[in-house]
C-alpha positions in Angstrom: 0.0 0.1 -0.3 2.9 2.6 1.1 4.4 1.6 -2.2 1.4 2.1 -4.2 1.0 5.6 -2.8 4.5 6.8 -3.6 4.0 5.5 -7.1 0.9 7.6 -7.4 2.6 10.9 -6.1 5.5 9.9 -8.4 3.2 10.1 -11.5 1.3 13.0 -10.5 4.5 15.2 -9.6 6.0 14.1 -13.1 4.2 16.3 -15.5 4.6 19.3 -13.1 8.1 18.7 -12.6 8.7 18.3 -17.1 6.3 21.3 -17.4 8.6 23.3 -14.9 11.8 22.2 -16.8 10.6 23.4 -20.5 12.5 26.4 -21.9 10.2 29.7 -22.1 10.6 32.5 -24.3 13.2 34.7 -22.1 12.8 38.3 -21.5 15.6 41.0 -22.0 17.7 38.0 -23.2 20.7 40.2 -23.5 20.5 42.3 -20.4 23.5 40.3 -18.5 25.9 40.8 -21.4 26.3 44.6 -20.5 30.0 45.3 -19.4 28.2 47.9 -16.7 24.9 48.9 -15.7 23.2 50.9 -12.7 19.8 50.5 -10.7 18.1 51.4 -7.5 17.4 49.5 -4.3 14.9 49.7 -1.7 14.2 47.5 1.4 13.8 46.6 4.9 16.5 45.7 7.7 16.5 44.9 11.7 19.4 45.8 13.4 20.8 44.2 16.4 24.0 44.6 18.4 25.6 42.1 20.7 27.0 43.9 24.1 29.8 42.5 26.2 28.9 43.2 29.8 31.7 44.4 32.0 30.5 42.6 35.3 30.9 43.9 38.9 32.7 47.6 38.5 34.2 49.7 41.4 33.2 53.4 40.1 34.6 56.3 42.3 32.0 59.2 42.4 32.8 63.1 42.2 32.8 63.0 46.1 35.4 60.4 46.2 33.0 57.6 47.5 33.4 54.2 45.7 30.5 52.3 44.8 30.3 48.9 43.5 28.1 48.3 40.6 26.7 45.1 38.4 24.5 46.1 35.4 23.7 44.0 32.6 22.8 45.6 29.4 21.0 44.0 25.7 18.7 44.9 23.4 15.4 43.6 24.2 13.2 44.2 20.8 13.9 44.5 17.1 12.7 47.3 15.5 12.2 47.4 11.4 13.9 50.2 9.4 14.0 50.6 5.7 17.4 50.6 3.0 17.5 53.3 0.0 20.3 53.4 -2.5 21.5 53.5 -6.0 23.6 50.6 -7.4 26.7 50.1 -10.1 27.7 46.4 -11.3 30.3 45.5 -13.6 30.5 42.2 -15.5 33.2 40.4 -14.9 32.5 36.9 -16.7 29.5 34.7 -17.3 29.2 34.0 -13.5 31.0 36.6 -11.7 30.0 40.3 -11.1 31.2 43.0 -9.1 28.6 45.5 -7.4 29.2 48.7 -5.6 25.9 50.0 -3.6 25.7 53.5 -2.0 23.2 53.4 0.4 21.6 54.7 3.4 20.3 52.8 6.4 17.5 54.0 8.6 16.7 52.1 11.8 16.6 52.1 15.6 18.0 49.7 18.4 16.1 49.5 21.9 18.3 48.9 24.8 17.7 48.2 28.4 20.1 48.5 31.4 19.2 46.2 34.5 20.9 47.3 37.8 21.1 44.1 39.5 22.4 45.5 42.4 19.2 47.7 43.2 15.7 47.0 43.3 12.5 48.3 43.2 9.3 47.8 45.4 8.6 44.7 43.5 11.9 43.1 44.1 13.1 43.3 40.3 16.3 45.1 39.0 15.7 48.9 38.4 15.7 49.3 34.7 16.7 52.3 32.3 15.7 52.2 28.8 17.4 53.9 25.6 16.0 54.2 22.1 18.9 54.7 19.7 17.7 56.1 16.5 20.5 55.4 13.9 21.2 56.8 10.2 24.0 55.0 8.4 25.7 55.8 5.0 27.2 53.4 3.4 29.1 52.0 0.6 29.1 48.1 0.0 31.4 46.1 -2.3 30.1 42.8 -3.4 31.3 40.2 -5.2 28.6 38.3 -6.9 28.4 34.3 -8.2 25.6 33.6 -10.2 24.2 30.6 -11.7 23.5 30.0 -15.3 20.3 31.9 -16.5 17.1 28.9 -16.8 14.1 30.8 -18.7 13.5 33.9 -16.6 15.2 33.5 -13.1 19.0 33.2 -12.2 20.2 32.2 -8.3 23.0 33.8 -7.2 25.5 34.2 -4.1 27.1 37.0 -2.7 30.3 38.3 -0.5 31.6 41.4 0.4 32.5 44.1 2.9 30.4 47.3 3.8 32.1 50.2 5.5 29.5 52.7 7.2 29.7 56.1 8.5 27.3 56.7 11.9 25.5 59.9 11.4 23.8 59.4 14.7 24.3 59.8 18.2 23.3 62.0 21.4 25.6 62.9 23.9 22.9 62.5 26.4 22.5 58.9 25.9 23.9 55.9 27.9 25.3 54.2 25.1 26.8 55.7 21.9 28.5 54.3 19.0 31.5 55.2 17.0 31.0 57.2 13.9 32.3 54.6 11.8 31.6 50.4 11.3 33.0 47.9 9.3 30.5 45.1 8.1 31.2 41.7 6.8 28.2 40.8 4.1 26.8 37.4 2.8 23.9 36.6 1.1 21.6 35.0 -1.5 19.1 36.3 -3.9 17.5 35.6 -7.4 17.1 37.7 -10.7 13.5 37.6 -12.2 13.6 39.1 -15.8 10.5 40.8 -16.4 9.7 42.3 -19.8 10.6 46.0 -18.8 13.4 45.5 -16.1 15.4 43.2 -14.0 13.9 42.5 -10.4 16.3 41.3 -7.8 15.2 40.2 -4.4 18.1 39.6 -1.9 18.4 38.5 1.6 21.8 39.9 3.1 23.4 39.0 6.7 26.1 41.5 8.0 28.5 41.1 11.0 30.7 44.2 12.3 34.1 43.4 11.8 35.3 46.1 14.6 34.3 47.3 18.2 31.8 49.9 17.4 31.2 51.1 21.3 32.2 54.7 21.9 34.3 53.7 25.0 35.6 57.7 25.7 31.4 58.4 25.8 31.0 57.5 29.8 33.9 60.4 30.4 31.5 63.0 28.6 28.7 62.7 30.2 27.3 65.5 32.3 24.7 63.2 34.1 26.9 61.3 36.2 24.1 59.1 37.7 24.2 57.4 34.0 28.0 56.9 34.2 27.8 53.3 35.9 25.3 52.6 33.0 27.6 53.8 30.5 30.3 51.7 31.6 28.2 48.7 32.0 29.3 47.4 28.4 33.1 46.6 27.5 31.9 46.2 23.7 29.7 46.2 21.5 29.3 44.3 17.7 26.6 45.5 15.4 24.6 42.9 13.1 22.0 43.6 10.5 19.7 41.4 8.4 18.7 43.1 5.2 15.6 42.2 2.6 16.5 44.6 -0.6 14.5 44.6 -3.8 16.9 45.8 -6.8 15.4 47.2 -9.9 17.8 47.4 -12.6 
């Protein structure tokens, strides 16, 4: 009985498989032969940051008193942001392309700081929260490896590097990030050849290669009650996940 069911499924799926493998009329058949072309990109992304907690600290206040603190910091939610930019792509050979993407990333990170040494009336750690709105200017350099085109689609893989300039930051915030960051990128996408343009959905994962935390920010804080929270983190590493749509 089991073999009969498998045979029926195979017979039903065979025509669908053969139909999917049939050649169709190609839209824009010579578009991949261009040595260089431009496009635009729009998309959405979420930002994450890995905070390395400093653990127990001994902080000397302005009056000379030394206090012990133990504060844990983390990003507790993920807010969507958006991406907009332009792209220029150079054809290297049949399978490889080199792409440059100047773009802007607008997003938000929500951080929470829990003072494990102080509790409220309910016995829970005292919390401070920070909304960190971000605006980055980036210039990504990607190497794309594409499979052979079949009908009107062509999947590909990519890897690259993306230096960024951070335009956001507030001197009153508990934490502040550096003005520059560098991300490694890996991703996957697929070209869809439409009658009038090529659509390229792409999913990309980005990992910071440097410590993006501004460690000197705590010394510049005017509100000294925030200093223990600013020093609760010893290192930070940014991460992003981006879903983009290229129109070429």
